[in-house]
C-alpha positions as CSV (number, residue, x, y, z in Angstrom):
1,M,58.0,56.7,55.8
2,S,57.1,56.1,59.5
3,N,60.4,54.3,60.1
4,N,62.3,57.2,58.5
5,F,60.7,59.7,60.8
6,E,61.3,57.6,63.8
7,R,65.0,57.5,63.0
8,L,65.1,61.3,62.4
9,T,63.3,62.1,65.6
10,A,65.1,59.5,67.9
11,T,67.8,62.0,68.8
12,M,65.4,64.9,69.5
13,P,65.0,65.9,73.2
14,V,61.9,64.6,74.9
15,I,59.6,67.2,76.4
16,P,59.3,66.4,80.2
17,G,55.9,65.3,81.4
18,V,54.4,65.0,77.9
19,R,53.5,61.6,76.4
20,V,55.6,60.7,73.3
21,V,53.9,58.8,70.4
22,G,55.5,57.6,67.2
23,Y,54.9,59.0,63.8
24,L,52.8,55.9,62.9
25,T,50.4,56.9,65.7
26,F,50.5,60.5,64.5
27,I,49.5,59.6,60.9
28,G,47.0,57.0,62.1
29,A,44.4,59.6,62.5
30,G,45.3,61.0,59.1
31,V,44.9,57.7,57.4
32,I,41.4,57.3,58.9
33,A,40.5,60.8,57.8
34,M,41.9,60.3,54.3
35,T,39.9,57.1,53.8
36,T,36.8,58.9,55.0
37,L,37.4,61.7,52.6
38,F,37.9,59.5,49.6
39,T,34.9,57.3,50.4
40,S,32.6,60.2,50.9
41,L,33.7,62.1,47.8
42,F,33.3,59.1,45.5
43,G,30.1,58.1,47.2
44,G,27.9,60.3,45.0
45,T,29.1,58.5,41.9
46,V,26.2,56.1,42.2
47,L,23.8,59.0,41.5
48,L,25.5,59.7,38.2
49,F,25.2,56.1,37.1
50,D,21.5,56.0,38.2
51,K,20.9,59.1,36.2
52,N,22.6,57.8,33.1
53,W,21.0,54.4,33.3
54,G,17.5,55.8,33.8
55,L,17.0,54.7,37.4
56,M,17.0,58.3,38.6
57,R,14.1,59.2,36.4
58,E,12.0,56.4,38.0
59,T,13.0,57.6,41.5
60,L,12.3,61.2,40.9
61,S,8.9,60.4,39.4
62,S,7.8,58.6,42.6
63,P,6.0,60.3,45.5
64,L,9.3,60.0,47.5
65,P,10.5,63.5,48.4
66,R,13.8,64.3,46.8
67,I,15.3,65.2,50.1
68,H,15.0,61.6,51.2
69,I,17.2,60.5,48.3
70,I,20.0,62.9,49.6
71,I,19.6,61.7,53.2
72,G,19.6,58.0,52.1
73,I,22.8,58.4,50.1
74,G,24.4,60.3,53.0
75,L,23.5,57.6,55.5
76,S,24.9,55.0,53.2
77,A,28.3,56.7,52.9
78,M,28.3,57.4,56.6
79,T,27.8,53.7,57.4
80,K,30.7,52.8,55.0
81,S,32.9,55.3,56.7
82,F,32.2,53.9,60.1
83,I,33.1,50.4,58.9
84,Q,36.3,51.5,57.2
85,A,37.4,53.6,60.2
86,T,36.8,50.6,62.6
87,V,38.8,48.3,60.3
88,I,41.7,50.8,60.1
89,M,41.8,51.3,63.8
90,V,41.8,47.5,64.5
91,F,44.6,46.9,62.0
92,G,46.4,50.0,63.3
93,L,46.4,48.7,66.9
94,L,47.8,45.4,65.6
95,L,50.6,47.2,63.9
96,G,51.5,49.1,67.0
97,V,49.5,52.4,66.7
98,Q,49.2,53.8,70.2
99,F,45.5,54.6,70.2
100,F,43.6,54.6,73.5
101,E,46.8,53.9,75.5
102,G,46.2,54.1,79.2
103,Y,42.4,54.6,78.7
104,T,39.8,52.8,80.8
105,V,37.0,50.9,79.2
106,T,34.7,53.8,79.7
107,Q,37.1,56.2,78.3
108,I,37.6,54.0,75.2
109,L,33.8,53.8,74.6
110,V,33.4,57.6,75.0
111,S,36.4,58.2,72.7
112,L,35.0,55.8,70.1
113,I,31.6,57.7,70.2
114,G,33.4,61.0,69.8
115,I,35.5,59.7,66.8
116,M,32.4,58.3,65.1
117,L,30.5,61.6,65.6
118,F,33.4,63.5,63.9
119,I,33.6,60.9,61.1
120,G,29.8,60.8,60.5
121,T,29.5,64.6,60.3
122,F,32.5,64.9,58.0
123,S,31.3,62.1,55.7
124,L,27.8,63.6,55.4
125,G,29.3,67.0,54.4
126,F,31.4,65.6,51.6
127,L,28.8,63.1,50.5
128,F,26.3,66.0,50.0
129,L,29.0,67.8,48.0
130,S,29.6,64.7,45.9
131,A,25.9,64.3,45.4
132,A,25.5,67.9,44.2
133,I,28.4,67.3,41.7
134,A,27.0,64.0,40.5
135,I,23.6,65.3,39.8
136,T,25.1,68.2,37.8
137,M,27.7,66.2,35.7
138,E,26.8,64.2,32.6
139,S,29.8,61.8,32.3
140,P,31.6,59.6,34.7
141,E,34.9,60.9,33.4
142,G,34.0,64.4,34.2
143,M,32.8,63.4,37.6
144,Q,36.1,61.6,38.3
145,A,38.1,64.5,37.1
146,V,36.3,66.9,39.5
147,I,36.6,64.6,42.5
148,T,40.3,64.0,41.8
149,L,40.8,67.7,41.6
150,L,39.2,68.2,45.0
151,T,40.8,65.3,46.9
152,M,44.5,66.3,46.7
153,P,44.1,70.0,47.8
154,F,41.9,68.9,50.8
155,F,44.4,66.2,51.8
156,F,47.7,68.1,51.4
157,T,46.4,71.3,53.1
158,S,45.4,69.4,56.2
159,N,47.3,68.2,59.2
160,A,46.9,64.5,58.3
161,L,50.5,63.8,57.6
162,Y,52.4,66.8,59.0
163,P,51.8,69.4,61.7
164,A,50.0,72.4,60.3
165,N,52.2,74.7,62.3
166,S,55.1,73.8,60.1
167,F,53.3,74.9,56.9
168,P,54.0,78.2,55.1
169,P,51.6,81.0,56.0
170,V,49.3,80.5,53.0
171,L,48.9,76.7,53.5
172,R,48.5,77.3,57.3
173,A,45.6,79.6,56.6
174,L,44.0,77.1,54.2
175,S,44.5,74.4,56.8
176,T,42.5,76.3,59.4
177,V,39.4,76.3,57.2
178,N,39.9,72.8,55.8
179,P,37.3,70.4,57.1
180,L,39.8,67.5,57.0
181,T,42.0,69.4,59.5
182,H,39.1,69.5,61.9
183,L,38.4,65.8,61.5
184,V,42.0,64.9,62.1
185,S,42.2,67.1,65.2
186,G,39.1,65.5,66.6
187,I,40.3,61.9,66.0
188,R,43.7,62.7,67.6
189,Y,42.0,64.3,70.6
190,F,39.9,61.2,71.3
191,A,42.3,58.5,70.2
192,I,45.7,59.9,71.5
193,G,44.8,62.5,74.1
194,S,44.6,66.2,74.7
195,E,48.4,66.6,75.0
196,F,51.2,64.6,73.4
197,S,54.5,64.9,71.6
198,S,55.4,63.5,68.2
199,I,58.2,64.1,65.7
200,G,59.8,66.5,68.1
201,L,56.8,68.7,68.5
202,R,54.2,69.2,71.2
203,Y,50.5,69.1,70.4
204,T,47.7,70.4,72.7
205,Y,44.0,70.1,71.9
206,T,41.6,71.7,74.4
207,Q,38.0,70.9,74.7
208,G,37.1,74.3,73.3
209,E,39.1,73.7,70.2
210,V,37.6,70.3,69.7
211,I,34.1,71.7,70.1
212,V,34.9,74.4,67.6
213,S,36.2,71.8,65.2
214,F,32.9,69.8,65.5
215,L,30.8,72.9,65.0
216,A,32.8,73.7,61.9
217,L,32.1,70.2,60.5
218,L,28.4,70.6,61.4
219,A,28.3,74.0,59.6
220,F,30.1,72.5,56.5
221,A,27.7,69.5,56.4
222,G,24.7,71.9,56.7
223,I,25.9,74.1,53.9
224,M,26.6,71.1,51.6
225,F,23.2,69.7,52.4
226,L,21.6,73.0,51.3
227,I,23.6,73.0,48.1
228,A,22.7,69.4,47.4
229,R,19.0,70.0,48.1
230,W,19.1,73.1,45.8
231,R,20.6,71.0,43.0
232,F,18.1,68.2,43.4
233,T,15.1,70.5,43.4
234,R,16.2,71.9,40.0
235,V,17.4,68.8,38.2
236,T,15.5,67.5,35.2
237,V,16.3,63.9,34.2
238,T,15.1,62.8,30.8
């Protein structure tokens, strides 16, 4: 798919003074975000198995506050997301993805911290959502159906593969409130730069927009945490 886009955009005029990156670089951030989304949404499945196998009953009967269970599961998924994102970035660089091109060592370190902050906040939000679903569901099949139903709309209404500005109005509106869009924008800002051109279009990310995206992810994670906490305080495991 990347090679096809490269051939289609090879004849497009280059915008003067703007860095041009290939489509592989453009979707590199989307691949990282997609992996984080899937890992986080399926991360709560362990709670469902613990509940069905009786392990959750033992945990809930202990003096351990239930909120600690939620936080522990969230930190576990966040760690997995960090590892996966690092592996994808390394392999992407080996394949020719133009991440951190022209950056100094200090800029690379700052960018990596920024990317991990976005990934960590995003993964916590979706893991809390997954945990709330898992503690509510009774069967793995039902859990898988709900998660699968959620993943595709989140993924295809984001800017992971294509620019959101080219979407129809309805999809564009959904994209602006999609947490995955904010994650992809943050990754592109830190990994590619604040201004670049790809597939014949110009992209500009200001610091204000990136801060708004991060605050949106924080708000999403906070809301999902409250929902997960509410479900855990009311669950009864027999």
